[in-house]
SEZA-746319 format. One record per residue: x, y, z of N, C-alpha, C in turn; residue in one letter. Coordinates in pm, whole numbers, plus 50000, padded with zeros to 5 digits. Example, Ala and Ser with C-alpha at 12.3 -4.5 7.8 and 13.67 -1.06 7.14 Angstrom:
BEGIN
51319/49431/50780/51230/49550/50780/51320/49670/50780/A
51285/49775/50708/51367/49894/50714/51290/50003/50787/S
//
This chain:
BEGIN
34600/69480/00774/34706/69538/00788/34700/69471/00959/X
34808/69421/01044/34814/69375/01116/34860/69455/01252/X
34865/69447/01366/34880/69508/01453/34966/69610/01509/X
35099/69503/01416/35239/69589/01451/35215/69737/01334/X
35234/69706/01222/35201/69773/01132/35096/69877/01196/X
34986/69873/01211/34858/69931/01254/34947/70057/01361/X
35033/70024/01473/35081/70072/01562/35198/70200/01508/X
35241/70179/01407/35410/70228/01380/35337/70349/01295/X
35188/70298/01181/35104/70432/01148/35088/70518/01234/X
35055/70502/01338/34980/70564/01437/35140/70688/01469/X
35237/70614/01513/35346/70665/01563/35398/70770/01487/X
35418/70730/01312/35454/70832/01254/35342/70903/01225/X
35214/70898/01230/35114/71042/01231/35147/71121/01327/X
35179/71087/01464/35219/71172/01538/35309/71261/01545/X
35414/71188/01502/35496/71259/01494/35516/71347/01359/X
35435/71314/01299/35424/71420/01170/35368/71522/01241/X
35233/71522/01312/35159/71646/01370/35228/71708/01493/X
35341/71667/01530/35428/71742/01599/35533/71832/01525/X
35592/71799/01415/35635/71850/01345/35553/71922/01245/X
35460/71914/01207/35352/72009/01171/35318/72143/01270/X
35335/72103/01418/35310/72193/01504/35416/72304/01549/X
35509/72266/01530/35658/72290/01559/35702/72386/01420/X
35658/72330/01319/35660/72452/01175/35567/72549/01185/X
35486/72533/01252/35363/72656/01235/35391/72747/01353/X
35489/72697/01441/35509/72775/01566/35618/72862/01531/X
35737/72803/01441/35807/72867/01419/35775/72972/01309/X
35671/72934/01245/35640/73008/01132/35565/73191/01210/X
35520/73174/01321/35450/73239/01374/35526/73346/01472/X
35678/73267/01506/35730/73371/01603/35803/73437/01485/X
35814/73366/01322/35944/73450/01243/35836/73566/01165/X
35712/73551/01171/35591/73675/01119/35584/73766/01226/X
35582/73727/01375/35542/73817/01482/35691/73918/01483/X
35835/73814/01467/35943/73896/01496/35970/74049/01379/X
35909/73963/01252/35876/74041/01134/35804/74187/01154/X
35685/74117/01213/35583/74274/01266/35679/74335/01365/X
35748/74309/01433/35814/74430/01555/35927/74459/01473/X
35991/74399/01369/36100/74464/01292/36077/74602/01216/X
35948/74550/01172/35874/74645/01072/35804/74783/01186/X
35771/74748/01282/35714/74842/01375/35850/74972/01430/X
35940/74912/01422/36058/74959/01485/36100/75035/01386/X
36143/74968/01259/36190/75045/01141/36081/75172/01130/X
35964/75163/01115/35867/75284/01095/35893/75385/01204/X
35904/75343/01312/35899/75445/01452/36073/75514/01444/X
36135/75457/01382/36274/75520/01369/36278/75597/01272/X
36205/75511/01151/36211/75640/01054/36096/75771/01054/X
36008/75751/01141/35954/75838/01194/35983/75955/01270/X
36083/75889/01378/36213/75996/01421/36292/76098/01370/X
36305/76014/01281/36451/76052/01244/36368/76213/01118/X
36254/76154/01065/36181/76269/01006/36155/76400/01055/X
36091/76369/01210/36094/76459/01304/36183/76540/01321/X
36297/76463/01369/36446/76541/01358/36510/76628/01257/X
36497/76567/01159/36470/76688/01017/36409/76769/01007/X
36292/76775/01057/36199/76870/01043/36221/76946/01146/X
36265/76951/01268/36247/77030/01342/36394/77106/01340/X
36516/77037/01277/36636/77104/01242/36617/77188/01149/X
36529/77177/01055/36498/77268/00940/36392/77375/00955/X
36343/77361/01081/36257/77492/01121/36325/77548/01201/X
36440/77524/01251/36516/77622/01356/36605/77668/01282/X
36672/77595/01155/36768/77666/01066/36695/77772/00996/X
36557/77764/00976/36475/77865/00904/36466/78003/00975/X
36431/77934/01120/36379/78075/01204/36548/78157/01205/X
36676/78077/01251/36794/78175/01227/36811/78243/01113/X
36792/78171/00994/36868/78248/00851/36722/78331/00873/X
36630/78344/00917/36561/78482/00885/36559/78599/01029/X
36615/78550/01137/36669/78661/01220/36796/78692/01173/X
36868/78611/01106/36983/78693/01035/36990/78810/00911/X
36903/78754/00878/36797/78832/00735/36754/78958/00775/X
36689/78943/00878/36650/79120/00938/36760/79145/00989/X
36831/79104/01086/36955/79198/01138/37028/79236/01007/X
37062/79147/00886/37148/79224/00799/37077/79380/00710/X
36947/79331/00745/36860/79465/00682/36862/79563/00745/X
36856/79569/00901/36830/79691/00977/37006/79765/01003/X
37073/79656/00985/37195/79708/00945/37213/79808/00816/X
37175/79748/00735/37200/79824/00548/37117/79927/00594/X
36973/79944/00652/36938/80058/00676/36970/80169/00735/X
37034/80106/00868/37095/80239/00939/37228/80299/00895/X
37308/80184/00829/37441/80241/00758/37385/80339/00639/X
37262/80320/00517/37247/80401/00471/37176/80520/00502/X
37070/80534/00604/37012/80645/00680/37127/80745/00714/X
37095/80885/00669/37210/80967/00751/37210/81046/00845/X
37260/81094/00946/37225/81142/01083/37077/81212/01079/X
37051/81309/00991/36945/81404/01017/36849/81328/01019/X
36844/81185/00931/36698/81154/00941/36679/81069/01058/X
36750/81059/01123/36736/80989/01262/36641/81085/01398/X
36516/81051/01428/36449/81137/01513/36478/81150/01675/X
36487/81260/01700/36575/81243/01835/36411/81287/01921/X
36428/81161/02019/36321/81214/02116/36355/81238/02234/X
36293/81354/02271/36340/81426/02455/36338/81319/02515/X
36418/81254/02605/36455/81214/02730/36350/81203/02845/X
36244/81132/02867/36140/81154/02948/36154/81064/03057/X
36072/81112/03173/36084/81039/03314/35961/81027/03329/X
35934/80993/03466/35828/81006/03543/35775/81155/03538/X
35866/81233/03557/35851/81408/03550/35847/81471/03449/X
35871/81409/03326/35872/81461/03181/36012/81500/03152/X
36010/81555/03051/36152/81600/02985/36224/81669/03070/X
36356/81699/03014/36470/81770/03064/36431/81891/03111/X
36390/81980/03012/36328/82109/02994/36213/82120/03088/X
36165/82042/03114/36042/82032/03180/36035/82028/03352/X
36197/81918/03397/36202/81919/03463/36245/82036/03529/X
36325/82095/03454/36416/82210/03493/36344/82341/03565/X
36160/82347/03463/36128/82430/03490/36045/82416/03638/X
36023/82309/03668/35973/82220/03772/36049/82306/03916/X
36181/82260/03866/36261/82286/03969/36282/82446/03971/X
36282/82524/03921/36287/82663/03922/36146/82707/03992/X
36042/82656/03976/35919/82682/04024/35937/82657/04203/X
35964/82526/04189/35993/82467/04331/36053/82543/04453/X
36207/82614/04369/36250/82698/04500/36234/82871/04445/X
36110/82883/04373/36114/83010/04343/36120/83132/04464/X
36030/83090/04582/35995/83151/04674/36071/83129/04746/X
36168/83006/04796/36261/82967/04862/36374/83082/04937/X
36337/83113/05064/36471/83156/05128/36456/83118/05243/X
36589/83082/05306/36645/83028/05421/36727/83097/05484/X
36698/83150/05617/36792/83218/05688/36876/83139/05790/X
37024/83162/05749/37114/83039/05789/37155/83067/05919/X
37126/83157/05970/37095/83159/06113/37026/83122/06229/X
36898/83121/06185/36775/83075/06214/36737/82955/06212/X
36748/82874/06045/36668/82752/06014/36771/82618/06075/X
36665/82538/06091/36710/82406/06156/36724/82342/06049/X
36724/82229/06054/36784/82114/05945/36699/82071/05863/X
36540/82100/05915/36458/82018/05761/36428/82162/05718/X
36497/82292/05726/36468/82427/05621/36594/82408/05599/X
36704/82399/05607/36801/82383/05568/36790/82239/05452/X
36718/82138/05482/36733/82036/05389/36602/82068/05226/X
36581/82203/05269/36476/82249/05164/36575/82295/05017/X
36691/82316/05052/36780/82421/04974/36849/82303/04894/X
36846/82313/04748/36931/82220/04643/37027/82195/04684/X
37079/82052/04704/37173/82028/04698/37223/81996/04871/X
37109/82008/04935/37187/82020/05105/37088/81879/05149/X
37164/81783/05184/37073/81690/05272/37112/81651/05436/X
37077/81502/05463/37057/81548/05609/37171/81557/05651/X
37299/81496/05626/37451/81530/05668/37490/81692/05681/X
37483/81758/05554/37530/81877/05497/37447/81970/05625/X
37317/81982/05633/37260/82010/05696/37248/82027/05864/X
37328/81884/05927/37369/81849/06020/37532/81932/06043/X
37596/81948/05955/37726/81986/05962/37694/82166/05966/X
37608/82207/05873/37581/82396/05924/37522/82369/06037/X
37465/82309/06082/37440/82377/06219/37515/82353/06339/X
37610/82245/06331/37658/82215/06388/37812/82314/06406/X
37866/82366/06302/37952/82484/06272/37901/82610/06319/X
37711/82613/06267/37723/82769/06329/37674/82801/06507/X
37664/82646/06559/37631/82661/06723/37808/82691/06754/X
37938/82619/06710/38057/82676/06704/38105/82813/06717/X
38035/82830/06623/38085/82970/06592/37976/83102/06670/X
37886/83076/06673/37776/83180/06772/37714/83231/06674/X
37709/83170/06560/37598/83206/06432/37696/83257/06297/X
37634/83294/06214/37704/83347/06108/37696/83495/06095/X
37793/83566/06026/37793/83693/06035/37789/83698/05855/X
37838/83598/05754/37846/83611/05614/37760/83524/05565/X
37697/83497/05455/37690/83384/05364/37816/83317/05356/X
37882/83365/05331/38071/83317/05251/38080/83196/05349/X
38073/83236/05464/38108/83135/05595/38042/82973/05591/X
37946/82960/05499/37917/82822/05491/38000/82760/05421/X
38109/82832/05302/38207/82727/05308/38296/82668/05346/X
38323/82708/05481/38377/82699/05595/38321/82552/05612/X
38220/82506/05604/38135/82423/05679/38191/82276/05594/X
38211/82164/05658/38244/82075/05608/38164/82009/05486/X
38215/81943/05446/38177/81865/05296/38095/82017/05192/X
38090/82130/05252/38060/82250/05165/38182/82302/05071/X
38156/82395/04941/38261/82443/04895/38164/82590/04862/X
38307/82710/04779/38243/82822/04744/38159/82820/04611/X
38158/82741/04567/38090/82705/04436/37947/82626/04444/X
37955/82542/04562/37805/82542/04598/37687/82620/04682/X
37800/82710/04747/37788/82822/04830/37715/82937/04728/X
37798/82931/04648/37722/83066/04498/37632/83010/04436/X
37592/82888/04465/37480/82861/04375/37343/82827/04477/X
37400/82833/04570/37293/82888/04690/37244/83033/04700/X
37321/83123/04714/37346/83269/04722/37179/83317/04684/X
37106/83271/04602/36993/83344/04608/36892/83316/04652/X
36924/83186/04746/36799/83154/04808/36838/83161/05039/X
36941/83214/05039/36998/83242/05183/36963/83373/05179/X
36948/83403/05356/36943/83519/05404/37039/83506/05536/X
37108/83616/05541/37220/83629/05675/37167/83771/05783/X
37123/83716/05873/37113/83853/05950/37208/83933/06027/X
37338/83818/06030/37434/83874/06099/37423/83908/06201/X
37357/83837/06271/37347/83816/06455/37428/83726/06501/X
37517/83770/06557/37639/83635/06634/37636/83642/06760/X
37646/83531/06840/37687/83565/07027/37832/83599/07055/X
37879/83699/07113/37987/83742/07111/38033/83720/07205/X
38176/83682/07264/38275/83648/07352/38304/83792/07450/X
38260/83758/07582/38331/83892/07643/38466/83831/07695/X
38548/83912/07619/38712/83828/07677/38754/83857/07787/X
38733/83945/07851/38787/83997/07975/38731/83933/08088/X
38607/83917/08053/38513/83827/08171/38470/83691/08164/X
38567/83637/08089/38563/83486/08045/38648/83394/08108/X
38597/83289/08172/38724/83221/08257/38793/83143/08126/X
38897/83198/08139/39085/83130/08027/39055/82994/08013/X
39008/82919/08112/39017/82750/08102/38907/82736/07985/X
38785/82781/07962/38678/82759/07904/38673/82840/07739/X
38785/82931/07774/38763/83019/07618/38787/82930/07503/X
38744/82908/07407/38712/82872/07313/38670/82916/07195/X
38727/82922/07014/38658/82965/06948/38714/82921/06809/X
38637/82901/06703/38698/82822/06591/38794/82946/06534/X
38801/83051/06550/38890/83157/06504/39026/83189/06598/X
39012/83132/06706/39122/83175/06801/39174/83052/06794/X
39269/82994/06693/39339/82908/06715/39506/82912/06713/X
39577/82782/06735/39695/82810/06711/39767/82856/06861/X
39877/82928/06853/39977/83010/06939/39889/83125/07007/X
39799/83133/06942/39685/83302/06984/39664/83265/07104/X
39581/83115/07096/39445/83089/07208/39552/83108/07335/X
39652/82999/07314/39772/83015/07431/39813/83158/07475/X
39851/83243/07398/39887/83359/07442/39787/83442/07526/X
39663/83438/07470/39536/83525/07516/39483/83460/07650/X
39509/83311/07682/39483/83246/07824/39576/83300/07917/X
39701/83264/07838/39854/83332/07965/39773/83440/08014/X
39789/83570/07892/39756/83700/07950/39631/83705/08028/X
39525/83643/08053/39421/83648/08081/39432/83607/08244/X
39501/83495/08280/39507/83400/08390/39595/83512/08443/X
39713/83562/08373/39779/83680/08491/39726/83825/08521/X
39601/83828/08467/39526/83935/08503/39519/84036/08377/X
39555/84031/08274/39562/84156/08144/39426/84148/08095/X
39390/84336/08079/39283/84316/08000/39272/84387/07882/X
39191/84303/07808/39238/84382/07679/39094/84483/07671/X
39177/84594/07571/39056/84703/07493/39015/84701/07397/X
39068/84626/07292/39015/84633/07126/39057/84500/07078/X
39052/84491/06965/39100/84388/06920/39251/84426/06821/X
39286/84549/06835/39399/84563/06843/39499/84492/06944/X
39448/84474/07032/39587/84437/07135/39555/84249/07077/X
39470/84203/07053/39477/84096/07018/39569/84048/06907/X
39561/84135/06802/39684/84145/06686/39785/84162/06746/X
39794/84224/06826/39974/84238/06885/40023/84130/06964/X
39930/84012/06963/39986/83951/07086/40032/83796/06962/X
40149/83741/07042/40206/83639/06994/40130/83529/06920/X
40188/83489/06789/40079/83402/06721/39958/83446/06635/X
39943/83550/06638/39828/83618/06536/39824/83600/06414/X
39779/83552/06344/39748/83542/06208/39624/83578/06120/X
39622/83669/06049/39545/83735/06005/39416/83665/05940/X
39502/83533/05852/39387/83482/05751/39295/83352/05859/X
39404/83329/05939/39335/83209/06052/39268/83294/06195/X
39285/83406/06206/39226/83477/06373/39174/83615/06302/X
39170/83631/06192/39129/83769/06179/38942/83798/06187/X
38909/83660/06130/38733/83663/06153/38688/83713/06269/X
38738/83628/06411/38720/83645/06534/38681/83790/06578/X
38703/83904/06544/38715/84019/06558/38530/84062/06550/X
38471/83962/06489/38299/84000/06490/38279/83947/06615/X
38348/83843/06664/38306/83736/06770/38323/83792/06933/X
38448/83877/06927/38490/83956/07059/38431/84079/07121/X
38393/84102/07223/38404/84229/07255/38478/84256/07399/X
38492/84376/07437/38578/84423/07533/38519/84524/07652/X
38510/84470/07768/38457/84501/07821/38485/84572/07963/X
//
C-alpha cells in the first residue's frame, strides 16, 4: 500500500470514529431524556393518585357527617316531646329554685330605715343600685325626711310597683324636719310640696307681714292644689 492510500485509510477511520462517537452521544441523550420523561410521568401519575385519594377521603367524611345529621334528625322527629329530658338550668350559683331560695335567705333579716340609711345601706335593697340610692338621698334631703314609705315612688327612677316589692324590707320612723313658715326668710322659702302659684302667694304675704295660724290658711291661698300641695302640711309648723 502506498503512502497516499495509507493516508486516505487513516482519514476514513478517523471519520468513522467521530460518527460512532456522535452516535453514542445521541443515544445517551435519548436514553437520558427517556429516563427523565419516565420519571416525570411517574411523578404526575403519583400526584394524580394522591389527589384522587384525598378527594375520596374528603367525600367520605362529608357523606359520613351528612348521614349522621340525617340520623339525628330522624331520631328527633320520631321521639315524642315526653321523651326529652328536661335539665334544670344551672349557673355558678345553682338552679333557679336554689337561687330564689338563696335570695330569700339573703334578704330575710334586711330592714332599712329610709330616713337614716346612707347610700351603702340603701344599695342592700334588691333593685336599688348606686344611682337610685343617690336619688333617694337627694329627694329625702330636699323634703326634710320621709313620713311614709309611699313617698319613695316620687323619687326619680322609682315607681309604685318597685316600692311595693321593697315594702317588707323598709322602715319609716316618720321624723321629718319642719319649716317654721312665719319665721322663715321669704326669699329662702322653698319645699318640693310648695309649688306653682302657691309659693308665690305665700312669699308675697310673708313679705307684707302676714302670719299664718294653721295649714287651713295655706289652703285658702291663691294657687293651692290639694294634689300638688296637700302633703306640705307634714312639713310646716306655725308659731
